[in-house]
C-alpha positions as CSV (number, residue, x, y, z in Angstrom):
1,M,55.1,72.9,51.4
2,T,54.8,69.2,50.4
3,I,51.8,68.7,48.1
4,T,50.7,65.1,48.3
5,R,48.6,63.4,45.6
6,R,45.7,63.5,48.0
7,N,45.9,67.1,48.9
8,F,46.2,67.8,45.1
9,L,43.1,65.9,44.5
10,K,41.2,67.7,47.4
11,K,42.2,71.1,46.2
12,A,41.6,70.4,42.6
13,T,38.0,69.3,43.3
14,A,37.5,72.4,45.5
15,L,38.6,74.5,42.5
16,G,36.3,72.7,39.9
17,V,39.0,70.8,38.2
18,G,37.5,68.0,35.9
19,T,39.2,64.8,35.2
20,I,42.7,64.6,37.1
21,V,45.4,62.2,36.2
22,M,48.5,62.1,38.3
23,P,51.6,59.9,37.6
24,T,51.3,56.8,40.1
25,I,54.8,55.6,38.7
26,V,58.1,57.9,38.5
27,P,59.9,57.1,35.3
28,A,63.2,55.1,35.8
29,S,64.9,58.2,34.4
30,V,64.2,60.0,37.7
31,M,65.5,57.5,40.3
32,G,67.1,54.6,38.5
33,K,65.8,51.4,37.2
34,N,65.4,49.7,40.5
35,A,63.8,52.5,42.5
36,P,60.7,51.6,44.7
37,S,58.8,54.0,42.7
38,N,58.8,52.0,39.6
39,K,56.5,49.5,41.5
40,I,52.9,50.0,41.8
41,N,52.5,49.4,45.6
42,I,49.2,47.8,46.3
43,G,47.1,47.5,49.4
44,A,44.8,44.2,49.6
45,I,41.3,45.1,51.2
46,G,40.1,41.9,52.4
47,T,42.4,38.8,53.0
48,G,39.5,36.0,52.5
49,R,38.8,33.1,49.9
50,I,38.9,35.0,46.9
51,S,41.6,37.2,47.9
52,R,43.9,34.4,48.6
53,S,42.9,32.1,45.8
54,H,42.4,34.6,43.0
55,D,43.1,38.3,43.6
56,L,46.5,38.3,45.4
57,P,48.0,35.6,42.9
58,G,46.7,37.7,40.3
59,I,48.5,40.7,41.4
60,W,51.8,39.6,42.7
61,K,52.8,37.4,39.8
62,Y,53.5,40.6,38.1
63,D,56.8,42.1,38.8
64,I,55.5,45.7,38.2
65,A,53.4,45.2,41.4
66,R,54.3,45.1,45.0
67,V,51.7,44.2,47.6
68,I,52.7,46.4,50.7
69,A,49.9,46.2,52.9
70,A,46.5,44.5,54.0
71,S,43.3,45.0,55.9
72,D,40.6,42.9,57.1
73,V,38.3,42.9,60.1
74,D,39.1,39.1,60.9
75,S,42.3,39.5,62.8
76,K,43.0,35.7,62.1
77,R,42.7,36.1,58.2
78,L,44.7,39.4,58.5
79,E,47.7,37.7,60.0
80,E,47.3,34.8,57.7
81,G,47.1,37.1,54.9
82,K,50.3,38.9,55.8
83,V,52.2,35.6,56.4
84,L,51.0,34.4,53.0
85,I,52.1,37.7,51.4
86,N,55.6,37.8,53.0
87,N,56.2,34.1,52.5
88,Y,55.5,34.7,48.7
89,Y,57.9,37.7,48.5
90,A,60.4,35.7,50.6
91,K,60.4,32.9,48.1
92,K,60.6,35.3,45.2
93,T,63.3,37.5,46.4
94,G,65.3,35.0,48.1
95,Q,64.9,36.9,51.5
96,A,64.0,34.4,53.9
97,S,63.2,37.2,56.7
98,Y,61.2,39.2,54.4
99,N,58.6,41.3,56.3
100,G,57.1,44.0,53.9
101,V,53.7,43.9,54.4
102,A,51.9,46.6,56.9
103,I,48.4,45.3,58.4
104,Y,45.3,47.5,59.2
105,E,42.0,46.5,60.7
106,N,40.4,49.4,59.4
107,Y,40.8,49.7,55.6
108,L,40.6,53.6,56.1
109,D,43.7,53.5,57.8
110,L,45.2,51.6,54.8
111,L,43.9,54.2,52.5
112,N,45.8,56.8,54.5
113,N,49.0,55.1,53.7
114,K,50.5,57.4,51.1
115,D,53.1,54.8,49.9
116,I,49.9,52.8,48.5
117,D,49.2,53.6,45.0
118,A,46.3,51.5,44.2
119,V,44.1,48.6,46.2
120,V,42.4,45.4,45.3
121,I,39.0,45.0,47.0
122,S,38.1,41.6,47.8
123,T,35.3,42.2,50.5
124,P,31.8,40.8,50.6
125,D,29.4,42.5,48.0
126,H,27.7,45.0,50.6
127,W,31.3,46.7,51.2
128,H,32.2,46.9,47.3
129,A,31.0,50.2,46.4
130,K,31.5,52.1,49.6
131,Q,35.3,51.0,49.9
132,A,35.9,51.8,46.1
133,I,34.4,55.4,46.5
134,D,36.5,55.7,49.8
135,A,39.5,54.4,47.7
136,V,39.4,56.6,44.7
137,Y,38.9,59.8,46.9
138,A,42.0,58.8,48.6
139,G,43.8,59.1,45.3
140,K,44.1,55.3,44.7
141,D,43.4,53.3,41.8
142,V,41.0,50.3,42.2
143,Y,40.6,46.8,41.1
144,L,37.2,45.7,42.7
145,Q,35.7,42.2,42.9
146,K,32.3,41.7,41.3
147,P,29.4,42.6,41.4
148,A,30.0,46.5,41.5
149,S,27.5,47.1,44.1
150,L,24.7,46.0,46.5
151,T,22.1,48.5,45.0
152,I,21.9,50.6,41.6
153,E,22.1,53.6,43.5
154,E,25.4,52.8,44.9
155,G,26.6,51.5,41.7
156,R,25.9,54.9,40.1
157,K,27.6,56.8,43.2
158,M,30.6,54.6,42.7
159,S,31.1,55.2,38.7
160,D,30.6,58.9,39.2
161,A,33.2,58.8,41.8
162,V,35.5,57.1,39.6
163,N,35.0,59.3,36.8
164,R,35.3,62.5,39.0
165,T,38.7,61.9,40.5
166,G,40.1,60.3,37.4
167,R,41.1,57.2,39.0
168,I,41.7,53.9,36.8
169,F,39.2,51.5,37.9
170,Q,38.9,47.7,36.8
171,I,35.8,45.3,37.8
172,G,36.9,41.6,38.3
173,S,34.9,40.2,35.4
174,Q,37.7,38.3,34.3
175,Q,35.8,36.4,31.4
176,R,36.6,39.7,29.5
177,S,40.1,38.5,29.5
178,W,39.4,34.9,28.5
179,E,39.9,34.2,24.7
180,Q,36.6,32.3,24.1
181,F,34.3,35.2,25.5
182,R,36.4,37.6,23.4
183,Q,35.8,35.5,20.4
184,A,32.1,35.0,20.8
185,V,31.9,38.9,21.4
186,E,33.6,39.3,18.2
187,F,31.7,37.0,16.1
188,V,28.2,38.2,17.4
189,R,29.0,42.0,16.8
190,N,30.2,40.9,13.1
191,G,27.1,39.2,12.6
192,R,28.4,35.7,12.3
193,I,25.1,34.4,13.3
194,G,23.0,37.0,11.4
195,N,20.7,39.7,13.2
196,L,20.8,39.0,16.9
197,I,17.5,37.5,18.0
198,S,18.1,36.5,21.7
199,C,20.6,36.0,24.6
200,E,20.6,33.5,27.3
201,A,22.6,33.5,30.6
202,R,22.7,30.1,32.3
203,L,23.7,30.5,35.9
204,P,24.0,28.1,39.0
205,G,21.6,28.3,42.1
206,D,22.0,28.6,45.6
207,P,20.6,26.1,48.1
208,P,18.4,26.8,51.1
209,G,19.4,26.2,54.4
210,G,21.7,27.7,57.1
211,N,21.9,27.7,60.7
212,T,19.8,30.2,62.4
213,E,21.2,29.8,66.0
214,E,22.7,32.9,67.5
215,M,26.1,32.5,68.3
216,P,28.8,34.4,70.5
217,V,30.9,36.5,68.1
218,P,34.5,35.3,67.7
219,K,37.2,37.6,69.3
220,Q,39.1,37.5,66.1
221,L,36.2,39.4,64.3
222,N,35.1,43.1,64.4
223,Y,31.5,42.2,63.6
224,D,30.1,45.7,63.7
225,M,32.4,46.6,61.0
226,W,32.0,43.5,59.1
227,L,28.2,44.4,58.8
228,G,29.2,48.0,57.7
229,P,26.3,49.7,56.1
230,T,23.9,47.0,56.6
231,P,21.3,46.7,59.4
232,N,22.5,45.2,62.8
233,V,21.7,41.6,63.3
234,Y,22.9,39.0,65.5
235,Y,25.9,36.8,64.8
236,T,25.9,33.4,63.4
237,V,28.8,31.9,61.7
238,D,26.4,30.8,58.7
239,R,25.9,34.6,58.1
240,V,29.5,35.6,57.9
241,H,32.5,33.2,57.2
242,P,34.0,30.2,58.5
243,V,36.0,30.9,61.8
244,S,38.8,28.6,60.5
245,G,39.6,27.9,56.8
246,Y,38.5,29.5,53.8
247,G,35.5,27.7,52.6
248,R,32.5,29.0,50.8
249,P,31.2,31.6,53.2
250,G,27.5,31.9,54.1
251,W,26.9,35.6,53.6
252,L,26.8,34.7,49.6
253,R,23.4,33.2,50.4
254,C,22.0,36.2,52.8
255,E,20.1,38.9,51.0
256,Q,21.3,41.5,53.5
257,F,24.9,41.2,51.9
258,G,24.2,40.3,48.3
259,A,21.6,39.1,45.6
260,G,22.7,35.5,45.3
261,M,23.9,33.9,41.9
262,I,22.0,36.6,39.9
263,T,24.8,39.1,40.5
264,G,27.4,36.6,41.8
265,W,27.6,34.8,38.4
266,G,25.4,37.0,36.6
267,A,27.9,39.8,36.8
268,H,30.1,37.8,34.6
269,H,27.4,36.4,31.9
270,F,25.4,39.4,31.6
271,D,28.6,41.1,31.2
272,I,29.6,39.5,28.2
273,I,26.0,40.0,26.6
274,Q,25.9,43.5,27.1
275,W,29.6,43.5,25.4
276,A,28.3,41.6,22.6
277,M,25.2,43.7,22.0
278,D,27.3,46.9,22.3
279,T,24.8,48.1,25.4
280,E,27.5,48.4,27.9
281,H,26.2,51.9,29.0
282,T,22.8,51.4,28.8
283,G,20.3,48.5,29.8
284,P,16.9,46.9,29.3
285,I,13.7,48.6,28.8
286,E,11.5,45.9,30.1
287,I,12.2,43.2,32.6
288,S,10.2,40.5,34.2
289,G,10.9,37.4,36.2
290,T,10.0,34.7,38.7
291,A,12.0,33.0,41.0
292,E,12.0,30.4,44.0
293,F,12.9,31.9,47.4
294,P,13.5,29.7,50.5
295,T,10.6,29.6,53.3
296,S,12.8,28.4,56.2
297,G,16.6,28.5,57.0
298,L,19.2,31.5,57.5
299,W,19.8,31.6,53.5
300,N,17.2,33.5,51.8
301,V,18.6,34.4,48.2
302,H,16.9,33.2,45.1
303,G,16.9,29.5,44.1
304,D,15.5,28.4,40.6
305,F,15.0,31.5,38.4
306,N,13.6,32.6,35.0
307,T,13.9,36.2,33.8
308,E,13.1,38.0,30.3
309,M,14.3,41.4,29.3
310,L,13.8,43.3,26.4
311,Y,16.3,46.0,25.0
312,A,15.7,48.9,22.9
313,N,17.6,47.1,20.0
314,G,14.7,44.7,20.0
315,V,16.8,41.9,21.3
316,K,15.3,39.6,24.2
317,V,17.4,38.7,27.0
318,Y,16.9,35.7,29.3
319,G,18.2,34.4,32.5
320,C,17.7,31.0,34.2
321,T,19.5,28.4,36.5
322,D,21.6,25.8,34.7
323,N,20.1,22.8,36.6
324,K,18.7,21.1,33.5
325,T,21.1,18.6,31.5
326,D,20.2,20.7,28.4
327,K,21.2,24.1,29.7
328,P,24.9,23.9,30.9
329,N,26.3,27.0,32.5
330,G,27.2,29.8,30.0
331,V,25.8,32.2,27.4
332,M,23.9,31.2,24.4
333,F,23.4,33.9,21.4
334,K,20.8,32.9,18.9
335,G,20.5,34.9,15.6
336,T,19.0,34.5,12.1
337,K,21.6,32.3,10.7
338,G,22.8,30.1,13.8
339,W,23.9,30.3,17.4
340,I,26.9,30.7,19.4
341,F,27.2,29.3,22.9
342,V,30.3,30.2,25.1
343,S,31.4,29.0,28.6
344,R,34.4,28.6,30.8
345,G,34.4,25.0,29.5
346,N,36.5,23.0,32.2
347,Q,38.0,26.2,33.8
348,Q,37.7,27.4,37.5
349,V,38.5,30.6,39.0
350,T,38.5,29.2,42.3
351,K,37.6,25.5,43.7
352,S,34.0,26.3,44.9
353,D,33.1,27.3,41.4
354,P,30.7,24.9,39.6
355,N,32.1,23.6,36.4
356,A,30.1,24.2,33.2
357,V,30.4,20.7,32.0
358,T,30.2,21.1,28.2
359,G,32.5,18.5,27.0
360,N,34.4,21.3,25.1
361,V,37.7,22.3,26.9
362,K,37.8,25.7,24.6
363,G,34.4,26.7,25.9
364,I,33.0,27.6,22.5
365,A,30.7,26.3,20.0
366,A,28.4,27.1,17.0
367,S,25.7,25.9,14.9
368,S,28.3,25.7,12.1
369,P,32.1,25.6,12.1
370,E,31.8,28.6,9.6
371,I,30.6,30.6,12.2
372,L,33.8,30.2,14.0
373,R,36.3,31.0,11.3
374,P,38.9,33.7,12.0
375,L,38.2,37.2,11.7
376,E,39.0,38.9,8.6
377,D,40.3,42.3,7.7
378,G,37.8,45.1,8.4
379,D,36.0,43.1,11.1
380,W,35.4,44.8,14.3
381,R,37.7,43.8,17.2
382,A,37.6,44.0,20.8
383,M,40.4,45.2,23.3
384,V,42.6,42.1,23.8
385,S,43.3,41.3,27.3
386,D,44.8,37.8,28.4
387,D,44.7,38.4,32.2
388,Q,42.3,40.8,34.0
389,H,44.8,41.8,36.8
390,G,47.4,42.3,34.3
391,N,45.4,44.5,32.1
392,W,44.6,46.6,35.3
393,L,48.2,47.0,36.2
394,E,49.2,48.1,32.7
395,A,46.1,50.6,32.7
396,V,47.5,51.9,36.0
397,K,51.0,52.2,34.7
398,N,50.1,54.0,31.4
399,R,47.0,55.8,32.7
400,T,44.7,54.4,30.0
401,Q,41.2,52.7,30.4
402,P,41.3,48.9,31.1
403,I,38.9,46.3,29.7
404,A,36.2,46.9,32.2
405,P,35.9,50.3,33.8
406,A,33.6,51.8,36.1
407,E,30.6,52.4,34.1
408,V,30.7,49.1,32.3
409,A,30.9,47.5,35.9
410,H,28.0,49.4,37.0
411,R,25.9,48.7,34.3
412,S,26.5,45.0,34.0
413,C,25.7,45.0,37.8
414,T,22.5,46.9,37.1
415,V,21.2,44.6,34.6
416,C,21.5,41.8,37.2
417,L,19.9,43.8,40.0
418,L,17.0,44.8,37.6
419,Q,16.1,41.0,37.4
420,H,16.3,40.6,41.0
421,I,13.7,43.3,41.7
422,A,11.7,41.8,39.0
423,M,11.8,38.5,40.8
424,K,10.7,40.2,44.0
425,L,7.7,42.0,42.5
426,K,6.6,39.2,40.1
427,R,5.4,41.6,37.5
428,K,6.6,43.4,34.3
429,L,8.8,46.6,35.0
430,Y,9.8,49.4,32.6
431,W,13.0,50.8,32.9
432,D,14.5,54.1,31.6
433,P,18.3,53.4,31.2
434,K,19.2,56.9,30.8
435,N,17.7,58.0,34.0
436,E,18.2,55.0,35.7
437,R,14.5,54.9,37.2
438,F,11.5,52.7,36.8
439,K,8.5,54.3,34.7
440,N,5.6,55.3,36.9
441,D,6.6,52.6,39.7
442,A,7.3,53.9,43.2
443,E,7.4,50.4,44.6
444,A,10.1,49.4,42.3
445,N,11.9,52.6,42.5
446,A,12.1,52.3,46.3
447,M,14.1,49.1,45.5
448,L,16.9,50.9,44.1
449,S,18.6,51.8,47.2
450,R,18.9,50.7,50.8
451,P,19.3,52.8,54.1
452,H,22.8,52.9,55.3
453,R,23.6,52.4,59.0
454,S,24.7,55.4,61.1
455,G,28.6,55.3,61.3
456,Y,28.9,53.5,57.7
457,K,27.0,56.0,55.3
458,F,28.2,56.8,51.9
């Protein structure tokens, strides 16, 4: 009897086996250095804007990886994704007729492809946790676009599923792989600014608007599956993504599918803050905040906001929009001996990213040059990664933990969602990070999850 990796995982789970590590790559000594099994076969779930501009290029540039499959609920985008991938490999291999990409409308069919070792998930936020859970139980390693989940409960289920299956998981918090952010974290942890007093994440905001007119569903789109676990609502293009082209999609500004910039950019900046504070596996104990929410139009995510959180270590963490000239996009750390400010400088991930106009190409500044001096022997040092996708592929190959694993992804998303709940309730909340519940607050605890539509339950 042939035992597939999936069958093994199922049997092992039934027998109560704990962490299971199965080799994805057969050593070259077994089948030769050019054997197909020396490649990490990748399936791309979602072939839209962030996939085409960021995730696919981030994966296929590595010789160890080979994208062999793609899935999308928009048939036009799926076909264009197939062409994009085939054209890349045709140029890379010199095979003008290269046609090595299988396509699927339903990602579950992609997960059933036993030739696929790992998946990169580049779908809207409301699909992230479920698709990651389904992928790890199908025996696939996962690279997931941030944020990790739509709700805190979903994030917990996702992290638990990754840990239970022993798969390799990386969240797309690529700032961890940028030198200036790693340096800032190391300087803070090594006391360069003294005792840490406060941290502030400055994020962009989303404008109101959006056409509320009901429209016919395009023939190319499986709209029911696009909605997935969320409620059934009528189609309008500003709720989904452009019918043609790959401009910024409207779903990013609809609370049904995400929380807005507090998770969209907050998942990056608050992740760096928690890394610097060594609180990657916990969270704040008090949260409060206010925000402006649109009163008309389709788009209903928060606009300008201000939040304040307290951690058990006594550090206060703030969040705000960066629409003021004196508060450029980035992260500010303040201590008893000075401050450090870190940002993306003039770098962008996609063309629609707002620039952090700091006038500092390196993206890091401090109250004194002495703060930024090189590390010394004996100083604490962070894991070094110079590329988020590459770090994940290396972890898949070696069966090691990458720089941003599942629990870190969940906790970074949680701190953002906690602020969103505080914005909604407009009062101070008291959080128990160990049990992941609000203290004596049924109304707030009800916002830790959302019901899932029939047919798309977790």
